[in-house]
C-alpha positions as CSV (number, residue, x, y, z in Angstrom):
1,X,-0.4,62.5,-15.8
2,X,-3.5,59.7,-15.9
3,X,-1.2,56.8,-15.8
4,X,-2.9,53.8,-13.5
5,X,-0.6,52.4,-11.0
6,X,0.0,49.4,-13.2
7,X,0.9,51.9,-16.6
8,X,3.5,53.5,-14.6
9,X,4.8,50.2,-13.1
10,X,5.4,49.1,-17.1
11,X,6.8,52.2,-18.2
12,X,8.9,52.2,-15.4
13,X,10.0,48.4,-15.2
14,X,8.9,47.7,-11.7
15,X,6.2,46.3,-9.7
16,X,2.7,47.3,-9.4
17,X,2.8,47.0,-5.9
18,X,6.2,48.7,-5.5
19,X,4.3,51.9,-7.0
20,X,1.6,51.3,-4.8
21,X,4.5,51.8,-2.0
22,X,6.0,54.4,-3.5
23,X,2.8,56.5,-3.2
24,X,2.0,55.4,0.6
25,X,5.2,56.8,1.5
26,X,6.8,53.3,1.9
27,X,9.1,52.9,-0.8
28,X,12.3,54.5,0.6
29,X,14.1,51.7,0.9
30,X,13.9,51.0,-2.8
31,X,16.7,51.2,-5.9
32,X,17.6,54.5,-6.8
33,X,17.6,53.0,-10.5
34,X,14.0,52.5,-9.4
35,X,13.6,56.0,-8.5
36,X,15.2,56.8,-11.5
37,X,13.3,54.7,-13.7
38,X,9.9,55.9,-12.6
39,X,10.8,59.9,-12.3
40,X,11.4,59.6,-15.8
41,X,8.4,57.0,-17.0
42,X,6.5,60.8,-15.7
43,X,8.3,62.6,-17.0
44,X,10.8,63.9,-14.8
45,X,14.9,64.0,-14.0
46,X,16.1,62.4,-10.4
47,X,19.9,62.0,-10.6
48,X,21.4,61.1,-7.5
49,X,18.7,62.4,-4.6
50,X,15.0,63.9,-5.1
51,X,16.1,67.1,-6.1
52,X,12.8,68.7,-6.2
53,X,12.4,68.0,-2.6
54,X,12.3,71.7,-0.4
55,X,15.5,72.5,0.5
56,X,17.1,70.2,-2.3
57,X,20.8,71.7,-3.5
58,X,21.8,69.6,-6.1
59,X,20.4,70.5,-9.5
60,X,18.1,67.8,-11.2
61,X,20.1,67.1,-13.5
62,X,23.6,66.4,-12.3
63,X,24.5,62.9,-14.0
64,X,23.8,64.7,-17.3
65,X,26.1,67.5,-15.8
66,X,28.7,65.1,-14.6
67,X,29.2,63.8,-18.4
68,X,28.9,66.7,-19.6
69,X,32.3,67.4,-17.3
70,X,33.5,64.2,-18.2
71,X,33.5,64.7,-22.2
72,X,35.0,67.5,-22.0
73,X,37.7,67.2,-19.6
74,X,38.7,64.1,-21.3
75,X,38.9,65.4,-24.4
76,X,40.9,68.2,-24.0
77,X,44.2,66.8,-24.0
78,X,43.2,65.7,-27.5
79,X,42.9,69.3,-29.0
80,X,39.3,69.5,-28.8
81,X,37.3,72.7,-28.2
82,X,34.3,71.8,-25.9
83,X,31.1,73.7,-25.6
84,X,28.3,72.0,-24.1
85,X,24.4,72.6,-24.7
86,X,24.9,74.3,-28.2
87,X,22.2,75.5,-30.1
88,X,21.9,73.8,-33.2
89,X,18.9,75.4,-35.4
90,X,18.8,79.1,-36.5
91,X,16.7,81.1,-36.0
92,X,14.5,79.3,-33.9
93,X,12.9,80.9,-30.7
94,X,13.8,76.9,-28.8
95,X,16.6,75.6,-30.6
96,X,17.3,71.9,-30.3
97,X,20.9,71.8,-28.1
98,X,23.9,69.3,-29.0
99,X,24.7,68.1,-25.6
100,X,28.4,68.3,-26.0
101,X,29.9,69.8,-29.1
102,X,33.3,68.4,-29.6
103,X,35.7,70.9,-32.1
104,X,38.9,70.2,-33.4
105,X,39.7,73.0,-35.7
106,X,43.3,71.5,-36.9
107,X,42.2,68.2,-38.1
108,X,38.8,70.6,-39.0
109,X,37.0,67.2,-37.1
110,X,33.7,68.2,-34.9
111,X,32.6,65.3,-32.9
112,X,28.4,65.6,-31.7
113,X,28.2,64.0,-28.4
114,X,24.9,62.8,-26.9
115,X,24.2,61.5,-23.3
116,X,21.7,59.7,-22.0
117,X,21.1,58.8,-18.3
118,X,18.1,57.5,-19.2
119,X,16.8,55.7,-22.2
120,X,13.0,56.5,-23.3
121,X,12.2,56.6,-26.8
122,X,15.3,55.1,-27.8
123,X,14.1,55.6,-32.0
124,X,12.9,59.0,-31.3
125,X,16.2,59.9,-29.7
126,X,17.9,57.9,-32.7
127,X,16.1,60.0,-35.2
128,X,16.7,63.4,-32.9
129,X,20.5,62.7,-32.8
130,X,20.1,62.6,-36.8
131,X,18.7,65.3,-37.2
132,X,21.3,67.3,-34.8
133,X,24.3,66.1,-36.3
134,X,22.7,66.9,-40.2
135,X,21.4,70.3,-38.4
136,X,25.8,71.0,-37.8
137,X,26.5,70.0,-41.3
138,X,23.9,72.3,-42.6
139,X,25.7,75.3,-39.6
140,X,29.4,74.0,-41.0
141,X,28.8,74.5,-45.0
142,X,26.5,77.6,-44.3
143,X,27.9,81.2,-45.8
144,X,30.6,82.0,-44.6
145,X,32.0,78.2,-44.1
146,X,34.2,76.0,-45.7
147,X,33.1,73.3,-46.6
148,X,35.7,70.7,-45.2
149,X,34.9,69.9,-41.9
150,X,34.1,66.6,-41.0
151,X,31.5,65.5,-39.1
152,X,30.5,62.4,-36.7
153,X,28.2,61.5,-33.8
154,X,28.6,59.4,-30.8
155,X,26.1,58.8,-28.0
156,X,27.5,58.7,-24.2
157,X,25.5,56.5,-22.0
158,X,25.1,55.9,-18.5
159,X,26.4,51.8,-17.8
160,X,23.3,51.4,-15.2
161,X,22.3,47.5,-15.5
162,X,18.7,48.7,-16.6
163,X,20.9,51.0,-19.2
164,X,23.0,47.4,-19.9
165,X,20.4,44.8,-20.0
166,X,18.3,47.5,-22.7
167,X,21.7,47.7,-25.2
168,X,22.5,43.8,-24.4
169,X,18.3,43.1,-25.7
170,X,18.2,44.7,-28.8
171,X,22.6,44.6,-29.5
172,X,21.6,44.5,-33.2
173,X,19.6,47.8,-33.5
174,X,22.8,49.3,-31.2
175,X,25.2,47.5,-34.1
176,X,23.7,49.5,-36.7
177,X,23.0,52.6,-35.9
178,X,26.6,52.6,-33.9
179,X,28.7,51.2,-35.8
180,X,32.1,52.7,-35.2
181,X,34.7,51.6,-33.1
182,X,34.4,52.4,-29.6
183,X,38.2,52.0,-28.9
184,X,38.9,53.7,-32.0
185,X,36.5,57.6,-30.6
186,X,38.3,56.6,-26.8
187,X,41.6,56.7,-28.9
188,X,40.5,60.1,-30.8
189,X,39.5,61.8,-27.7
190,X,41.9,61.7,-26.1
191,X,45.3,61.3,-28.8
192,X,45.4,65.0,-30.8
193,X,46.8,62.7,-33.3
194,X,44.3,59.7,-33.7
195,X,41.4,60.8,-36.4
196,X,37.9,60.8,-35.4
197,X,36.1,57.9,-37.0
198,X,33.4,58.5,-39.7
199,X,30.8,56.5,-38.7
200,X,28.5,57.0,-35.2
201,X,29.9,55.0,-32.1
202,X,28.6,54.0,-28.9
203,X,30.7,53.9,-25.4
204,X,29.4,54.1,-21.4
205,X,30.8,55.8,-18.6
206,X,30.4,54.1,-14.9
207,X,28.2,54.9,-13.0
208,X,28.7,57.5,-11.4
209,X,30.4,59.1,-14.0
210,X,34.0,59.5,-13.4
211,X,34.6,57.0,-16.8
212,X,34.6,56.6,-20.3
213,X,34.6,53.6,-21.4
214,X,34.8,51.0,-24.4
215,X,30.6,50.4,-25.8
216,X,31.1,47.1,-27.4
217,X,28.0,46.5,-29.0
218,X,27.2,42.7,-30.1
219,X,24.3,41.7,-32.8
220,X,22.2,39.1,-31.7
221,X,21.4,35.7,-33.8
222,X,18.7,34.3,-34.3
223,X,18.0,30.9,-36.0
224,X,14.1,29.9,-37.5
225,X,13.5,26.4,-36.3
226,X,13.9,24.0,-39.0
């Protein structure tokens, strides 16, 4: 990619010395989260292990798949029909896709669920999310549709230390983008009688991808010096 060790280290949030050890094959004892961050900074994915090593028998998007499985299983008792990797751009040669699209026909509700294992470009991810929600709305309002569906969205984020630190640092940004109560979203996903929030929501999973958790977002307050 033409990056120096320092540039890659800055992108990944690790030290330049650790990148040097990695290149020399001496970084095998490093935190898995560091490996994941470096892989993402270099435009690659790393889930539980180095999935692209010879003979690897686990998919590179393992953590993503775990969270798709978690959402589908959690939402089923709530009356949701879920589909992973749904294309949203009609007639496009290469369409964008929604990580999990949840629909509840009895309530005419659709939820666009996006899963994040590791943040790379938060602003771009937010814009992409808005575009996917808008595309789903257009499909539901297109020819032959009744136009009465309610559409909202949800971010599901892996609760690593790095992700939690980033969300805490930019709490006001995330709180403004995802104003809905995460508790209300959890209740709506698991209970067929609970309505889906009208506004986008945010929630965590545990690091292993076995549990959905509330994503309480707090706005940081800044005070001018007098």
